[in-house]
C-alpha positions as CSV (number, residue, x, y, z in Angstrom):
1,M,22.0,30.4,-13.1
2,S,18.2,29.4,-13.7
3,T,15.4,30.9,-11.6
4,E,12.9,28.3,-12.8
5,H,11.3,26.7,-10.0
6,V,10.2,23.0,-10.5
7,D,7.4,22.2,-8.0
8,P,7.7,18.6,-7.2
9,G,4.1,18.4,-6.0
10,H,4.5,18.0,-2.3
11,G,1.6,15.6,-1.7
12,H,-1.0,18.0,-3.2
13,S,-3.0,15.1,-4.4
14,P,-6.3,13.3,-3.6
15,A,-4.4,10.2,-2.8
16,A,-2.0,12.1,-0.3
17,W,-4.9,13.9,1.2
18,T,-6.8,10.8,1.7
19,A,-4.0,8.6,3.0
20,V,-3.2,11.8,5.9
21,V,-6.7,12.3,7.1
22,I,-6.8,8.5,7.6
23,M,-3.9,8.3,9.5
24,L,-4.4,11.4,11.4
25,L,-7.7,10.1,12.4
26,A,-6.0,6.7,13.4
27,F,-3.6,8.4,15.4
28,T,-5.9,10.3,17.3
29,I,-8.0,7.5,18.1
30,G,-5.0,5.5,19.1
31,T,-3.7,8.3,21.6
32,V,-7.0,8.6,23.1
33,A,-7.3,5.0,23.7
34,F,-3.7,4.7,24.9
35,F,-4.8,7.5,27.6
36,L,-8.0,5.7,28.6
37,D,-6.2,2.1,28.5
38,V,-8.3,0.5,25.8
39,Q,-5.7,-2.0,24.3
40,W,-8.0,-3.4,21.8
41,L,-8.7,0.0,20.2
42,V,-5.0,1.0,20.3
43,W,-4.4,-2.0,18.1
44,A,-7.3,-1.3,15.9
45,S,-5.8,2.4,15.4
46,V,-2.5,0.6,14.3
47,V,-4.4,-1.4,11.8
48,L,-6.1,1.7,10.7
49,L,-2.9,3.4,10.0
50,V,-1.7,0.6,7.9
51,V,-4.9,1.0,6.0
52,G,-4.4,4.7,5.5
53,L,-1.0,3.9,4.0
54,V,-2.3,1.2,1.7
55,V,-5.3,3.3,0.7
56,G,-3.0,6.3,-0.2
57,W,-0.8,3.9,-2.3
58,A,-3.6,2.4,-4.0
59,L,-5.0,5.6,-5.1
60,A,-1.7,7.0,-6.0
61,R,-1.4,3.9,-8.4
62,A,-4.8,4.4,-9.7
63,G,-4.0,7.7,-11.1
64,Y,-5.0,10.0,-8.2
65,G,-1.2,10.7,-6.8
66,V,0.8,13.9,-7.8
67,D,1.0,14.2,-11.8
68,G,-1.8,11.3,-11.8
69,D,-3.9,10.7,-15.0
70,K,-7.0,11.5,-13.1
71,V,-6.0,14.8,-11.3
72,A,-6.4,18.0,-12.9
73,P,-3.3,20.5,-12.1
74,K,-4.1,23.7,-10.2
75,A,-2.8,26.8,-11.8
76,H,-0.6,28.7,-9.2
């Protein structure tokens, strides 16, 4: 049995963090807008959520994802 642990990355990358921050912001804005019954802002937050997903994907493709060309690995 091997005790070697291979770390899959768990999203510790600039692409993942950027996407999560944008999507959390969108979710927060959408929740407040839903509570205050501001429908246009709810739908705008849905669009922002999709933008966060696309930004994360684009940054990962540009080399800022886990094991990307432009990301320096951290020593644990």
